[in-house]
N, C-alpha and C positions, 0 to 999 in steps of 0.2 A: 496390582500394587499401585499405590498412590504416588505419582511422579514427585509430588512435593516432598515426600519422605525420603526420596533418593537424591535430592538436590541440596542436602544440608540445610533445609529450611526448618523453621520452628514447628513443633507439633501442632497439628490442626486443632482448632477450637472445638468445643463440644458440638456435636451435630445439631442440636437444637439452636444454639446460638448462631451457628453458621447459616442454617436455613433461614432464621429470622433476618440475619444480615443480608442474605441474598434477596429475600423478598423485599426488604427495604430498598435495596439498590434497584430492583426491578420496578418498584413503584416510582422511584425517581426517574428512571428511564422512560416509563410510560408518561409521566407528567411532563417531562421535557419534550417528548415527541408530540404530545397533544397540544402543548402550548405553542410549539413551533408551527404546527399545522394551522391552528386556529388563528394565531396572530398573523400568519402568512395570508390566510384567506381575507382577514379584515384589511390588512395593508394593501393587498391587491385590489380589493373592492374600492378602496379610497384613492386608488391610482398612484400609490407610492411606487417608486421605481425599483421593485424587487427583481424584475426581469426573470421570474421563475414562477410559472403558473401554478405549480404544485409545490410551492415552498414548504419545507426547506430543501426539497430536491429540485434540480433543474430538469423539469419534466412537465408533462401535461396530463391532467386526469383523463383517462381513456380506458375503461375496463375492456379487456379483450382476451382471447385465447388464440392459440396457433398450433402449428404442427409440432412445435417443440414442447408443448405442455405435457403430453404423456411421457415423452422421453425424459424430461426434467424430473418428473415425479418418480420415474423408474430409477434413475441414477441416485436420487436422494434415498430411496428405499433400500437400494443395494448397499450404499455406504453406511447408512444408519443401522442396517441389519447385520448381515454377515461381514461386511467390510470392516466395521469397527472392531469386531471380535478378532478378525483375521489380522488386523494391523498390530495387535499386541504380540503375536508370535511368528509372523511371516519372516522369511529371510529378508535381510535388509535391502538387497538389490531388487528383489521382486516387489517389495513394498514401495520403493521409490518409483519403479516403472508403473506399477498399478496406480499410484497416487497421481502421477502426471496424466495418465490416460483417463482416469476418472475426472480429474479437473478439467481436461479438454472437453470431455463429454458433457459435463455439467455446464460449462461456459457456452458451448455450442447450442445445447438444448435451450438454455435461457434466451440466447440470441434469436433462435428460430421461433420463439413464441411470437415475435414481431414479424416473422416471415424471412425468407432467405435474402430477399433484396433489401427491404427496409431495415431488417435487424442485423444484417451482416455486410453484404457486398457493397451496398451504397452508403454505409455508415460513415465512411471516411472520404466521400467524394464531394460534399458541399463546399461552397466557396470559402468558408471559414477554415477548412481543414488543410493539412499539409499537402495532400495530393494535388490540390489546386495549383500549387507552386512548382511541383516536380517538372512538368514539361518545360518550364522556363529556365531551368538550371542546366545550361549546356556546359559551362566551365565551372567546376567545383572550386578551384582556387579563387577565381574571380568572385564567386558567390560569397565565400568566406570573407574575403577582403572588403567587400561592399555590404556585408550583412547589416552592420549597425546603422548604416545610412538609410536603411529602408524600414527601420523599426517604428518610427513615429507615424501616426495616422495623418490623413488629409493631405497627402502628397501623391503625385502621379504613380509612383512605383512602390507604394507602401505594401509591406507584406500582409497577407491575410491574418486573421485574428490569432489563430493558434501558432502560426509560424512566427509572428511578431512577438508573441508572449513568451517565447522560449529561446534559449541559445540555439545556434545552428546545428548542433548535434541531432536534434529531433528531426529536422528536415533532412539531414544527411541519411538517416536510416531509410527513409522512403525513397530517396534518390538512389541509394545503393541497391535497394530491392529492384528498382526500375532498371538499373544498369545490368543486373544479372538476369534479366528477363522476367522478373516477377512484378510486372506493372499492373496497375489498376486496383480497384476497390476490393476485389475478392482476395487477391494475394496479400494486400495490406491488412485486411481484417483477419485473415488466417494467421498472419505473423503476430498480430496482437494477441490472438487466442493462444497460439502454440508457445510463444515466449512468456506470456503472462502466466500460463499454467505452470511454468517451471518453479514458481514460488513454492509449490507443494513439494518440491524436491530440495530446493536450495535452503529453505528455512529448517527442515528437519536435519539436513546435512550439517548445518551450522550448529544446531543444538547437540547433535551427537559428537561432533568434533570438540565441543566445549565440555564434554563429559556428562551430558544429560540425555542419554539414549532413551530412557523411559519417557521423558518429556517429549522427545522427538516423535516417538510412536503415538503418544496420546494426542499431540497437537495435529498430526497429519490429517485425520478426518475433518477437523475444523478448517484446515487450509483448503481441502478439497471442496467442501461445501461453503466456500466463502460467498456470502451474500453480495460482496463487491464484484463478483464475477458478472453481474448484470452489466457492469461498465467495462470490465476487461474485454468483453465481446460486444462491440469492438471500439476501443479507443487507444490512442498511443500510450496512455497511462498504464495500460497492461504491460506494454513493452518496458516502460520505465521501471515498473515494479520488479519485473524479471531481471533487469540489468542490475539494479541495486541489490537485490537478494543474492544474485550470483556473486557479486563483488564481495559482499559480507561473508558468504560461505567460503570463498577462497581465502579470505583473510583469517578465517577461523581454523582452517586445516593447517597441518604442520608443513614447514618448509618455506624458505625465503622466496622461492620461485612462485609458489602459489600466492603468497602474500603480495608479491610484486604484480602479478596478473590481476589479483583482486584490486590492487590500487589503480591499475589501468582502467578497470571497469568502473570503479568509483569515481575516478577522474573524469571518465567519459560521461558519467551520470551528471556531473556538474554542468556539462554542456548539453544536457537534455532538459534540465529545469533549473532555474536559478534557486528555487527553494531547496534543492538537494544539498546545499551547504549544510543544512540541518542533519543530513545523514551522518555528518561527522560525529554526532552524539552516539549513534549506533555503532559506528566504526570504533570509537574509543571504548565503548562497552565491550565489544567483541575482543579487542586487544587486551583489556583488563582481565577478561575471563579466560584467556588462553592459559593453559597449564605451564607452558615453558616458552622461552625465547620471545617474550613480549616486546622487548626493545628492538630486537632484530626485525620482527614482523612489522613493527611500526615504521621503522626506517625504510624497509622494502616497499611497503604500501605507499608511504609518502613519496618515494622516488617514482612510483608508478603514476600517482596523481600529478606530480610535478611534470612528468614527461608529457602527459596529455595536455596540461596547461601550456607548456612551452610550445608544443606543436600547433595548437590553435592560435596562440598569440603570434607565433612566427608566420602563420598563414594570413594574419591580418585582422583576426577577431579578438578584441580585448574584452574579457568577461566583465570587468568592472564598468566599462563604458556601456556595454549592452544592458547591464543591470540598471544603471542610471536611466537609460533611455526607456527601458521597459516599464519602469515605475511611472514615468511620464505618460507613456502610451496607455498604461492601465487606467489612468484617470482621464484619458480622452474618450473612454467608452462608458459602458454601463457601470463600472465601478464608481464613477462620480455620483451616480444616483442611488446605488444600492446602499441602504443605511447601515452603517457599522453597528449601531446600537441594537439592530435586530440580528445581523449575521454573526456577530461575535459570540452569541450563544446558540443561535439556530444552526450554525455550522456543526456544532456538536451533535445535534439531532440527526443531521445528514450523515455524519460519521457513524452514528449508532445504526442507521439503516444499512450502511455498507459493511459494518463489522458484525452486526447481529446482536441479539439481546444478551448473549454470553459475555459481551464486552464488560459491562459494569461489574457483575460478580467476579469475573476473572481478574480485573484490575484491582478490585477490592482485596482479593486474596493476595495479590502481589504486594500491595501496600502493607497489608497486615504482616506478611512474611518479612518484608524489608524492615518494618518497624521493630519486629521482634529481634531480628538480627542486630539492629542498631542498639537496642537496649542491652542485649546480652553480650555483644562483642565489641562494637565500636567504642563504647564508653570505657572499656577496659584496655583498648589499644594504646600502647605506650609510644609507638612510633609509626611511621608511614607504612612499613612492611606489615605490621600487625593489622592496621586498618585495611590494607589491600587484601590481606588474606581473608578477612571477614567479608569483604565485599564479594570476593570470588566465591566464598562459601554459600552466599545466598542463592547462587545459581543463575544460569542464563534465562530460565523461565520467569525469573523475577526482574533481573536487571534489563534485559532487552526490551520487554514491554514498557518498563518505566522510562527507558531512554527514548523509545518511540513516542510515549506520551508527552515527554518534555518537548520533543520536536514538533508535535502537533500543536501543543500549547503556544510555542513560539510562532508557528505559522499563523495560528488563529489571531493572536494578539497583534501581529504585524499590520493587519488591515489589508494585506495583499492577497488574502484568501477569503473573499466574500462571495459565497455560493459556489456550487459545482465541486465542493470538496469531496463529495462521495466518490469521485474518480481521481481528483488531484492528489488526495492523501492516500491512495491505494498502496504506494510503496511503504508507508508507515503502518497502515491498517493491518497488513499481514503479520507484522511483528507484534502489534498489540494482542493479536489472537493467540500468541504463544502462551500467554498467561492462562489460557483455558486448560493447559496441562496441569495446573495447580489444583483444579477442582477435583473432588472425589470421583473416581472412575464410575461409580454406580449411578451418577447423575449425568454422565456424558451423553448418553443416548437422548435424554430429554432436551438437553441443550442443543444437540444437533438437530433435533426436530424443530426447535425454535429458529435455528439458523436457516434451515431449508424453507420453512414457512415464510420467514421474512423475505427471502429472495423471491419466492414464488408470488407473494402478495405484491411486492413492488413491481415485478415484471408484468403482472396481469392487471393491476389496477391503474398503472401509469404508463405513459408513452415516454420513455426516457430518451434523452439526447446526449450526445457526447460533446 
């Protein structure tokens, strides 16, 4: 069954027109990627400060294989073969458990292509990373109170790059791991993988809670074989994606307690990355799609967000002050040299490599479906309630990817995301892939092949860094 037909969407266009449309989008994707690579090579040769040897990705050209190569191929084959068929009929609990295990296996296999040390255990230990600062955090309240004073660069106690570029919640995660005995690069990397892989559970749970069970099943294999798993293992952005997805999932399920806990997670996400203020678009979409008690859920979630904000502010960290300082710090470094004119469009090529080639056709179908709903329903809506009903009728597989797309567009145009978005935008990328459920089931296998090949090509041709 086509998930699009079960989501209240418009009838699918004629197969020939759809195929031609998908081929046109694929051609645009290929042209975008080729242009970003070729222009990147030319700019690097001219000495322009891209600070990305393999632009548009923050990586270095280095073809290689590793112990993870056969394992990654095997995981992909299992998911694309029997796994995809099984996902359509499996018990829900078993499907979620299998999806998480498969996502962990996929991510670890890709990381091990670079070797256990370079690809995983030492990934988070360089000076620029959070772990560099963990030993110096003896007093957590004092760290929070003095955090903003160490954001700007070129002073004796400046935070390292990643710590300075984020609110203190990101550093807190690794400090907490250290406090419970999970110190060092291996534990931190495994936390990134294990938590990052939960998006393969949280996103389907969200879809099912919002009445799109078929879409949840259809999207699961695409979430498992996420090309962005190359950066989930291991970067803190994998954890960030897991936290955001879990918060949205709790906001989607029924009950004020779940919504309040979801709000706590989404509030904490604001203290993981300043850019997660854009997650508000996804949160509003989830609330709008809830079948009942939308106002109550919104209030409960807002209370959770407010509670986190009050706690951090009372501890001495003011989010708005940190944001102002981090923008200044941003232009103290490479961002001052990285040309906006290149990255504002090359970022989208990097996103394409993290999301996979299914991204364009999937979003095209989401836009087509939304436009059809607008023509048939919104124009006839006589009041706000009529319009809201039509919006919900388009379904989460349409609205959630479109909300994520708007968030990405805002981040891109801001100029505060120049390069490295293949990992920075992971929390939005996983929601963009939800639109893959709108594509006809008969072509899912071929799209999954393209997803797996993209991840394997990136990981074997390039030496990626976090």
